[in-house]
N, C-alpha and C positions, 0 to 999 in steps of 0.2 A: 620273422622268417629266419630260417637257418642260413648261415653264410654259405654261398655257393663255392664249390671247389673245382678249380681247373688243375688237372695233372698233365704235365708235359714229360714225355718219355724221351730222353736224349737232351743233352745240354750243350751242344756245340752251336753251329751257325743257325740252323732253322729253329732249334728248340729254344735258345735264349732270345732270339728275335721274337718268337711267338710269345714267350712269357713277358718280355718287356713291353710289347705292343698291347697285350691284354691288360697289363698293369696301368698303362697310361689311360686306357679307355674306362677301366673300372677299378677305382681305388679300393673298393670294398671286397673285391673278389679274392678268395684264398687261392694262392698259386703255389703249387708244389712241383719241383723238378727232380727227376731221378736220372742220374748219369752214372754209367757203369765204370768209367775211368776216373782218375783222380783230378781231372781238370775240366773246366767248362769255358765256353766262349773263347776258343783259341783258333788260330789260323793254321790249319793243317797244310795249306799251300806253302807256308814258310818253312816246313820241315827240311827240305833239301838245303836251304840256306843256313839253317841252324847246324845241320850235319857238316856242311862245308866249312863252317866257322865264320861266315859272313854275319850271321846273327849270333851274338856271343852267349846269350842266356836263354834258356827255355822259357823263362817267365816273360821275355820280351814278346813271345808269340801270343800271350794271353791279353785279350782286350779288357775284360772285367773279371775279377776273381769271384769265386763263389761267396766269399765273405762280404764283398761289396754289394752283390745282388741281395744278400740278406739284409744288410744294414741300410742301404740307400734306396732299395726298391721294394722291400718287403716281399721278396720272392724266396721261398724256402727251397734251398738247393741242397740236395743230398748226393754227394759224389760217392763213388764206391758202392753204389746200389744198382742192382740189376733187376729189371722187371722180367719176370719169368712167365707170366700169364695174364690174360685179359678176359674178364667175364663181362661182355657188353650188357647182357640182360640184367645182371645184378649191379652193374656200375661199380665193379671192383677190380683191383689189380693184385697180383701176387708179387711181392718185392723181397729180394734177398739182399741182406747187407753182407757184402763179400768178405769183409774183414773177419767176421765171426760165424757166417753161415746162418744167421738168424733170419727167419722168414716171417713175413706178416702180410695181412690183407689191408689194402688201402682203398677207400671209396672215392669215387669221382662223380661229378655232375657233367663235366665236359672233359674231353681228352684230346691232346695233340700228340700224334706219333711222329717223332723226329729221330728215329733210331739210326738214320744215316746209312752208309754203305760200308763194305769191308773189302779189303784186297781179295781179288779172285784167287782161290786156291784149288786148282784142278787136282785130280787124283794122281799126283806124281809122287812116287816113293821118295822119302828123304826130306820132305818139306818141314818135318818136325825136328830136324837136326839142329844142334847148337851152331849158330853162325848163319842161320837163315832168318830173314826178317821181312815183315811187311812194313810199309811206310804210310801210316794213317793217323796214329795218335801221338800225343806228346810223349807217352811212355815208349812208343816205338822209336821216336827220335832220340830220346835219352839212352835207350838200349843200344842203338847203332853207334851213337857217338862214344858211349862208354866202351863198346867193343873195339872201336877203332883206336882209342887211346890206350886201352889195356892190352889188347892182343896184337896190335900193330900188324894187321893183315897186309899182304903185298898185292894179292890178286883178287879181284871181285868179278863175279858174273851176275848180270842183271837179266832177269827173265821178263821180257816184254820191252817193246820199243815205243810205248806210248808216252804221254806227257810226263808221268812220274818217272818212268824208266830213263828218259833222256835227261831230265833235271838231275836225277841221282847220278847218272854217268858223269855229268859235269862236276857235281859235288865231290865224287870220289877221285876224279882226276886231280881236283884241287887239293885233295888230301894225300896225293902222291901214289895212288894205287894204279895198277894195270887193270884196265876195265874191258870186259867183253860183254856185249849186249846180244842176247839171243831172242829171236822172234819166229813164230810160225808163219807169219805173213810174208808176202813178197816184197814189202817195203817197210820202212819206219813210218810212224805216224799215219796210221790208216785213216784218220779223219781228214787227211788232205789227199790230193791226187798224186800219182807217181812223179809227174814232172816237178812238183814242188818238193816232194819227199826226197828226191835224188839230191837236191842241193843240201838238205839237212843231213843226209847220210855222209856226204862229202865233208861237211863241217865236222862231224863226229870223228871221221877218220883222220882229218887234218890235225886233230888234237890227240891222236894216238888211241882212240877207242876202236876196238875191233868189233865190227858189226857182222853178225852171221844170221842170215835170213833163211826162211823156209826150212827151219831146223827144229823139229818137234823135240821137246825135252822128254827124256825117257826116265831119268832118275837123278837124284842128288846123292852123292856118295860121301860116306863118312871117312874120317881119318884112319879108321881101322879096316877100311875096305867094305864096311857094311853100310846099309842105308836104313833109315828109320821108316816109320809108317807113312802112308800117303795122307798127310794132314798136318796138324800143328799141335803143339802142347809140350814140346821138349822131351819126348820120350824115346828119341832115337839114340844113336851112338854118342857116348859121352866124349868121344875124341873130337867131335866137331866136323865141319864140312871140309872136304879136300878137293872135290871135283864135281862137275855137272856133266852128265852124259846126254848128248843131244844129237840127233841126226847121224848116229853111228860114230860120233867123235867124242873125245873126252876133253873137257876144258878145265884146267886146274883152277881151284877157287879156295880162298881162305874165308870168303864172305859171299853170301848169295842174297840178293834183294828181289822181292816180288814186285813186278810192275806190270802185271797181267790184266790190269783193269779193275773196275769197281763193280761189285754186285750189291743190290739192295738188301739190307738186313730186314727182310719182310716176314720172317718166320712168326714173330709175335702176331702180326696182323693176320696172317694166313690161318694160324691156329685158332684165332678168335672168330674166324668165319668172314673176315673182310675180303672183298673182291680184289683180286690182283689183275693187273693188265698183262698183255702178251709179253712184256719185258721182264715180268717177275716182280716189278715194283707195284706199290699199292695204287689202284685206280681211284681217281678223285674227280670231283666236279670242278667247275670254275671257281667255286668257293673253297676248294680244297677239302671238301667234306667227303668222307669215304662212303661205302655202301651202308654203313651203320650211322644213322642220324646222331649228331652230337660228338662224333669222333672224326677228327681231322688228321691229315697226314701232310708233311712238308719236308722238303730237302731231298737227300739222296735216297730216301726210302720210297719216294712218291714219283709217279709219272707226271709229265707236264705236257701241255699242248704245244706242238711245234707250229709256229706261225706260218711257215712256208708250206708244209704239207697239210696243215689243218687237222692232223691226227695226233693221238697220244704218242709220246716218245720218252725215252729215258736219257736225261741229260744231267749227269751228276756234276754240277759245278757249284762253287761256293757262292757266286753271285746269285744264282737261282735259289739256293737254299735260304739265303738271307731274305730275299724278297718273298718267297713262299711262306717263310716263317711269320713275317709281318701280317700277311693276309690271313693265315690260319689263326694267329693270335687274336686278330681283330674280330673274326667271326666267332671264335670260341668265347669272346667277351660280349657277344650279343650284337655285333655289327653285321654289315652286309657287304663285305669287300669281295672283289673279283681278282683273280690272277689271270691276265690275258694270255700269257704264254711266252715262249722264248724263241730265238733264232739260233741258239747254240754258239754264241760268240766266245772265242777263247784265244789266248795268246800264251806262248811259251818261249823262254829264253834257252837257246842251245849254244853255249859258248858265245861266239861273237854274232850270232844270228838272232833276230826276232822272227818268230814264226806265228802267224795269226790266221784264223779262219772264222767264217760266220755263214749261217745258212746251210746249204747243201753243197757238197763237193760234186763234181761232174758224175762220178761213179754213183754216189748216193742219189742224185737226182734221177738218173736213168733207172736205178733200182726202184725208185718210188713211182715210176711210170711216166715221168716227164719226158717230152721230146727235147732233150737238153743238149746244149753245146757249150763248150768252154773255150776261152781264148786267153792266153797269157801274153803280157808285154813286160819288158825289162827296161827300166828308165831310172835316171838319177832322181834322188829325193831332194836335191838342192840345185841351185843354178849351176850350169856346167862349169862355170869359171870359179865357183866358190869351193874352197877345199873342204873335204869332209869324207864321210863314208861312201862306200861303193853303191851301185844302183840296187834298186829293189825290184823284185818280180811281183806283179799283180795279176792274178788270174780271176776272171769273172765267169760265172756260170749263169746262163739265161735260157729261157724257153723259146724255141723256134716258133715262129708264127705270131706270138703275142709280144715277144721281146721282154717278157717279165723277168726281172732279176731274181735269181734263185740262190745265189751264194757267191762267196769270194774267198780267196786264199792269198796271202802275202808272205813274202820272205825277203829279208834283207838285213844289212848290218845295222840300220837305224831307220827311223821314220815309218815303221810298220805298226808298232804296238797300238798306237792311237788312230792311225789312218783306217784301220779295220772298222772302227766305230762309225765312220761315215757310211760305210756300206751296210752295217747293221741297222742304222737309222733308216736307210732307204728300204731295207727289207721289212722293217716294222710298218712302213708306210705303203708297202705293196707296189713300189715303183718299177718302171721299166728301165732298161739300160739307157735309152734315149733321155729319159728324165734325169738319170744320174749324171749324164754327160753335160747337162745344162747347169749344174750346181755352180754357185759363185763361191769358190774356195779361196782362202787367203794365199797371198804370194809375198815373199821377200826372199832374196837370194840365200840367206842362211837356213831357210826352212823348206823351200819348195821352188821348183822351176815355175815359169809362167803358167804352163799347163801341168797341173798336178798329175802324178802317175795314175790316180784314180780316174781323172777325166780322160786321159789318153786311153786307158784300158776300156772305159765305157764306150768311147767313140769307136774304137777299133772293133769291139765286140758287136756293137750295133750294126756296123758295116757288114760283118761276116754273117749276121743273122738275116 
């Protein structure tokens, strides 16, 4: 029999997890990976820390190089290769080698799509100007750090107050820049509720970051007074960026960063006739198989089942991508694995604050049709007599009538980043807030008060329900 070939499109978290899992299960399978950038298996979540200088070398972000995948795992990795088309009926791909433009057809028996996501680029004039950057790939990180070191910009404007926007605000303040964050929303971090977001905004402003909300961006202006096209590609004014016009105001800028969220790179899938979900990401089964048998999708290009709502959702997180990649790779190698879903647990560092969330916010729960109520408490994360960081705020969201836990948000100087995992575990188990309040959590003065803030929040929320 001819050797079976698995092709993986995309070589970052989901793609290389899929390839590695398939190799462990089937040592005889031919595995080929095509990645458009020059790097594979890297931690894009580390880019803000590389740009800030906390991580000194870009290579430190790479878990395993393409060469090691070839030598140690017999996985053929081709960087700088873009897949431009998929023919499911013929079992073939069109692949372009970016260095020379050479195009060829490659056959496959099974396929994993792990093309990931891209920074959202709305139709704003001037996004193609020199000095405007997305923050997604290693090349993006190298370009931004090179720009900082060579051009010495003084003022930066960040479009978007989500996770990446706030992490980059801290990174650029660390590099000595004056930073302005613009967002169309009424609050920073729309994945949390306003009462939690207010504390985050205060922390940004305490460190000199100017936050301007409800301010639609109209254009990015070049140094010669012109703006480029609405898009990307470096075809705008050669003088570089000088300002951002938003909400009728002009904000001076020598550097502009895009932090407007992530969109699935699902064009290949759509053109191949694969079904997309309402989010625009690829619709998949519990086995992560697409509408085309033998083709799987994983990571930021794919939808995922949200365990709280029970419905498909788009949750582009590195943790999700790695886990989905393993499942897709196992099934592509002949296995029968299932991906149960996620609750959307995430944490972000904003200067001296840890900000975490899981499940649904109060606003999200109500939008999903739940009769939801939220309650927040603020309490110390250590014994009251033990020196250390200030208190943390814990907000729980639950369903009236049933008491079912729907989500949580936490913010504090310390003791938040891993406490959120307790609630995430309870969400996976489908607990009520009463059940959460009964947990036997650890206690020692340096780490927690006798009643942990989670237990206090659960008890108070149960009373209010």
